[in-house]
C-alpha positions as a printed NumPy array, in Angstrom:
array([[ 86.047,  93.04 ,  89.675],
       [ 83.207,  95.318,  90.681],
       [ 82.236,  97.391,  93.696],
       [ 79.09 ,  96.63 ,  95.664],
       [ 77.558,  97.821,  98.93 ],
       [ 76.764,  95.215, 101.563],
       [ 75.864,  95.807, 105.229],
       [ 76.75 ,  99.498, 104.919],
       [ 80.222,  98.878, 103.477],
       [ 81.466,  99.094,  99.909],
       [ 83.499,  96.048,  98.951],
       [ 85.292,  94.58 ,  95.97 ],
       [ 83.613,  91.528,  94.407],
       [ 84.48 ,  88.968,  91.747],
       [ 82.841,  88.96 ,  88.334],
       [ 83.71 ,  85.342,  87.495],
       [ 84.902,  82.149,  89.213],
       [ 88.54 ,  81.854,  90.347],
       [ 90.497,  78.797,  91.461],
       [ 92.617,  78.746,  94.623],
       [ 95.998,  80.327,  93.862],
       [ 94.763,  82.118,  90.739],
       [ 95.725,  85.746,  90.171],
       [ 92.776,  88.05 ,  90.881],
       [ 94.563,  91.252,  89.854],
       [ 97.82 ,  93.148,  90.285],
       [ 98.186,  96.237,  92.441],
       [ 99.065,  99.152,  90.163],
       [ 99.669, 102.169,  92.326],
       [102.697, 104.15 ,  93.377],
       [104.988, 102.677,  96.028],
       [105.57 , 104.903,  99.052],
       [107.7  , 104.593, 102.181],
       [104.907, 105.687, 104.529],
       [101.614, 103.92 , 105.142],
       [ 98.2  , 105.495, 104.697],
       [ 94.832, 104.235, 105.919],
       [ 94.144, 102.738, 102.458],
       [ 97.604, 101.54 , 101.407],
       [ 98.832,  97.961, 101.545],
       [102.224,  97.089, 102.992],
       [104.096,  94.921, 100.466],
       [107.454,  94.85 , 102.293],
       [109.127,  96.398, 105.349],
       [109.214, 100.016, 104.078],
       [107.045,  99.757, 100.96 ],
       [103.347, 100.558, 100.806],
       [101.239, 100.615,  97.665],
       [ 98.182, 102.768,  97.042],
       [ 95.986, 101.149,  94.396],
       [ 92.565, 102.249,  93.13 ],
       [ 91.009,  99.089,  94.634],
       [ 92.839,  98.872,  97.977],
       [ 90.428, 101.113,  99.856],
       [ 87.582,  98.715,  98.956],
       [ 89.234,  95.456, 100.04 ],
       [ 87.664,  94.781, 103.42 ],
       [ 89.059,  92.767, 106.322],
       [ 88.034,  89.23 , 107.186],
       [ 89.654,  86.823, 109.656],
       [ 89.319,  84.04 , 107.053],
       [ 90.17 ,  86.043, 103.93 ],
       [ 89.359,  85.182, 100.329],
       [ 92.64 ,  86.646,  99.041],
       [ 96.278,  87.041,  99.946],
       [ 98.795,  89.553,  98.683],
       [102.161,  88.432,  97.355],
       [104.209,  91.458,  96.306],
       [101.92 ,  93.29 ,  93.886],
       [ 99.756,  90.224,  93.179],
       [ 96.355,  89.63 ,  94.765],
       [ 95.793,  85.865,  94.744],
       [ 92.699,  83.752,  95.504],
       [ 93.097,  82.106,  98.907],
       [ 90.447,  79.501,  98.001],
       [ 88.044,  78.85 ,  95.118],
       [ 85.776,  81.843,  94.503],
       [ 82.401,  82.101,  92.794],
       [ 81.06 ,  85.116,  90.892],
       [ 79.98 ,  87.836,  93.36 ],
       [ 82.25 ,  86.617,  96.186],
       [ 83.833,  89.457,  98.145],
       [ 87.6  ,  89.947,  97.927],
       [ 88.879,  90.252, 101.513],
       [ 92.204,  89.92 , 103.294],
       [ 93.39 ,  89.788, 106.88 ],
       [ 94.425,  93.382, 107.524],
       [ 95.903,  92.461, 110.899],
       [ 98.699,  90.441, 109.265],
       [ 99.112,  92.707, 106.226],
       [100.731,  95.64 , 108.017],
       [103.136,  96.079, 110.898],
       [100.922,  98.825, 112.309],
       [ 97.451,  99.807, 111.071],
       [ 96.93 , 103.525, 110.5  ],
       [ 93.309, 103.148, 111.647],
       [ 92.937, 100.341, 114.221],
       [ 89.437,  98.857, 114.319],
       [ 87.287,  96.317, 116.118],
       [ 86.86 ,  93.291, 113.876],
       [ 83.274,  92.308, 113.052],
       [ 84.4  ,  88.642, 112.686],
       [ 86.07 ,  88.106, 116.06 ],
       [ 85.246,  91.255, 118.067],
       [ 88.921,  91.998, 118.799],
       [ 90.763,  95.277, 118.377],
       [ 93.112,  94.921, 115.407],
       [ 96.18 ,  97.169, 115.283],
       [ 98.618,  95.319, 112.998],
       [101.025,  92.421, 113.321],
       [103.272,  94.266, 115.812],
       [100.483,  93.999, 118.396],
       [ 98.423,  91.049, 119.642],
       [ 94.695,  91.305, 118.894],
       [ 92.822,  92.23 , 122.064]])
C-alpha cells in the first residue's frame, strides 16, 4: 500500500492487483471504547486506530470492506486503485459528519438516514 494525493485528498492505494475477497491488510492499532475521527468501529464498543485508517477515504461504492481487523477487497483491484470504504455504514455515529462527494448527502453514521 502507498499514500498518494488526488483531488486535494491523501488516500491509500494498492501496489499490486488483488482479487475480490483477498486480504488487503490487517488493522494493527490499539482497540479503544471511544471513537475518534480517524478510528474504525469494528464492533459495538470497539474502535481501532491504525496508521492507515486516517487515509482510507469514503466512497458510496467502496473498494474494500472491513471484517474485524481485516481489510478485504470488495471487488478485483488493479495496481494504483484507491482503497475506500463506506464510512456511513462503518460506524454507528460519525465523529465528523460530512457531505459525500459521491451522492451529495450528509453522512452521519448508520444510526441516521443520509440526508
